[in-house]
N, C-alpha and C positions, 0 to 999 in steps of 0.2 A: 415689076422687080422691087422684092424687097428694102426699102432703105436700111442698111448695115451702119453703125456709128460704131471704130474702134477708138477707144478715147486714152490718150497717154501721150509725155512729153516726147518720147521716141529719138531724147536726142544718140545720134549715132545710127541710127536707124540697124541695129547688129541682127544678129540670128536669131534671138529670144522675140523682138521686134517681129520681124518678119514672120515667126509663127504666128502671131498675133492678127498680122496682116492675114495670111493664108487661112487659118479658121471663120475669119471674116467676108474672107472671098466667098467660102462653101455655103454662106446665109444669105447673099444677094449683094448690091453695088453698094462698096465701102466706102463711105467718108471719113478721115481721119481727123479728129478731134486733138489737136497740141496746142500750148501752151506756152506763152513768148511774153516776159522773159521768163527764166526759169523760176518757179515756186521759193524755193529756199534764199532768191534775192529781194522776196520781199518780208517772208520770218525771219531769217536770220544773213542781213546782204554780206555779213565777214564770212560766210559760208559758201557764198553762193560758188558752184564749181566750173571748171571751166566749160568750155565748148566741145565737142568731139566733131561736129560741124556747124557751119554757119544756120541762121534760120530758113535763107534760100535754099542751101542743101538740104538740107532736111527736108523740104518741100517737095524737092526732084527728086531726093532718094526713097522718100514715103509712095510717088506717086511711080516711080521704078521697081517695087517691092507689091503693086496692087491696086493701089486706090487709085479710086476715079475722081474724088475731090480730096482735098485737104483745106481746110477750117483753123485758123488760126484763131485763139483767144488773148486777147492783153490779159495778163494776170499781175492784177493790182489788187492794190489794198483792199477797195468795193468788193471784187468780187472773191477777195481771201474771206469774207465776212459772211457771203452764204453758205444758210445750214444745206445738211445733204439732200433735204428736198423742195429747198430752191432751186441747188442744181440740177437735178432732176426734172423741175417742174419747169424750171427758166429756159434751162439748155439743153436737155437732150430732149424731151419732149417741146416744150416752147416754139426754141429757136431753129430744131432738127427734125423733130417730127420722126424721130428713132420710133423703128419696129425692132430692131434688133442691135444690142449692144455685146460688143466684145473688150475686154479687159485683161491685163495680166492678174493673176493671183496676189499681186501688193501694192496693186490701184488704191490710191484712198483717196476721198473727194471731200469738198464743204469744210465748214468752218473747222479749224482745227484738225482737219483729216478725218473726221468722225466718223464719214461713211466709208463704210468696208463693202468688201465687193459679197459678201454674205448679205447685208442688208440689200444691196441692189439688186441680187438675185431674188428676195423674196418681195421687195415692191414695183419689182418691175413688173411684172402680172397687172398689176392691179394701177396702173398707167398704160398699158398695152403693150410692150414690149416685152420680148425675151431677153435672157442674158447668157451667154457665155463667158467663162470662167475661164484662162488659159494658165496651164500651170507653168512655171518659170522651166528652161530649158536650161540642163547644165552641160559643162564640157570638161572633163577632167575632173571632174569630184566637185567642180564647185558650179554653183548659179551664173549664168551669163548676166553681165545685168552693164549699163551704161557704166557704172561704177566701176568696176572689176575691168572694162575695157580702159578706162580715164586712166588707173593706176598703172595697169601693164604700161600703155605708152609712156608717160611720166616716171615710171623703171629703164624706159627704153625696150620692152622686149616687144618689140612689131612684130614680131611673126607671130608669138598668141595673140597679141590683139587682132591682128588681120584677121585668124582665124575665126572670132570672133565675130567681126565685122564683116563676114565672106565676101573682104576687098580687100584694098590696101589704104592704110589711113592714108590722109594726106593735109599739107595746110597748103591753103590758098592767100593771094596778098598780092599786092601791086611790089615788082622790083623796083629797089629804092638806090642807093649811093652808099654804098660803103668806103673802106679805105681803101677799094682799089689796091689791094695787097697780092691777092691772086693773080692781078691782070699781069702787074710785074713780074711775077716768078713763071709765067707761061699755065697760069690755071685761072682764069679769068670764071666766077662766078657771081649766079643772080641771088640777091640778098632781098629777101623776101621782108617787106613789113608786113609786121600781122598785128589784132586787134587787141586787146588787153585778154581777152576770156579765150582765145587761143590754148588749144590742149598741146605744149611743144613734150617732143620726146628726150630724154637725157641725151645731156652733150656726150657727143661721141663723133662717129664716122657713122655713114650708112652706106647700100645701095639701095638706089630706086632708079624716081622716072621723073625729068622737069618737062612740065607741059607749056604752051602758051597759045594761045589759037587752036587751030589743027594741027599744031607741031608737037612731036613728043619725042623725048630724047632720054636715052639710057644716061643715069647721072650719079656722082659720087656728092654726098650730101656729108656737110660739117654743120654740126651745132655745138656752141660753147665759146669763148672768148680770144681764140687764137692764142694759146697760153707763151708760145716760143717766142713771140715776138713782146717787147716790150712797151710798156702802158695800158692804162686802165683802160678798159673797155667793155661793152653791154654785151651779154649774149646774141649772138646772130646762127638766126638761118640760112643757108647757102647752098646753093646747088651747082657742081659743075659739068654741064653737057658733054659727055668724054668725045671727045675726037672733034668737037664743031670749034670751028674758028669764025672769029668776026661777027659774034653774035650783039646784038643789041635790039636790050628786052628793057632798057630803063624805062619805067611807068606804065608797063603791061602789066596786065592781070596773070599770074601764072600760077600752078599749081604741080606742089613739091610731092609727091609719091614716096610713099619707104616703106622698102620691098624684105630689105634684110639689115641687121645691123654688125658692122664689120670688128669693130673695135672702141674703148674708151679714148677721150680726148686725151693727146700726149703732149709734154714739152718737151722739145729736143733741145739740141745743144747749139745746134747749126742752121742755116737753112738747109744745106746740102746734104743735113742728116735728115730733114724735113723733106725734101722732095723726095727723094729716096725711097721715103714713108707714103707719098702722096704718088707715085709711080703704080706703087706695091698695092693701094687700096683702090685705084682707078681702075688696073688689071683686073682684078677679083669683083669689082661692083660690074664691069665689063661683061664678064666668065657669066655673073651671078646673074643680070637683066636682060644675059642675050638666049638666056636656054629656053 
């Protein structure tokens, strides 16, 4: 079977990435070549984008999308200095013995991204491999890209982001101790500890799902600083497993999936007003997530 490489960063493994993998699968057995950390962290660290998924989950999602193998190249300063020809000779041919290479039409490679899809398609036959260049997919008149998905998530447009991802956007992290205020008022929440590169949706209340191990519960999710209560605090991402009692999830890895945005974060005049709204939020979240 022909050895096919699909090359790119593939953060999020969105619909556009899935199209690249589909094209590659029609050519032969697919090996994904991806890069970590993000190249921007080497060229312009101050502009390093947040991640849509962790590297571990990116690998898993790529395999679910049809890759037989996923190879991760450490994108460091030394690697960034490879010329386009060195990248082809050392990586595509020397390391992976590519017989066919599939890339998106916006994929550039080599020092200062001087290598273009056009150049790769021109020189590929000289090195013994064919090249497929996949046109970028569009959704509602705009190109599907990791940047677009990231911006939608950050803006709280979670349903649109899910449409481009073809799945629910999610966050993962250990359940950490918070202020335990939710427990005191009858809505105990799992407070997620996140790494600094996590892409966090806009402050607000969402409906979704909370998973720990093989358990998955409908959830009302809150992101923000709890402005109803006095005192400065950082942003928190916390999920209440609707109708569940007595859960002890501390120090376990949890996954919070975002399905629907319900409302903005609001400051209430008092606790009773907040509780009335929280019941409405949970009722709506229950209805949406059980459909």
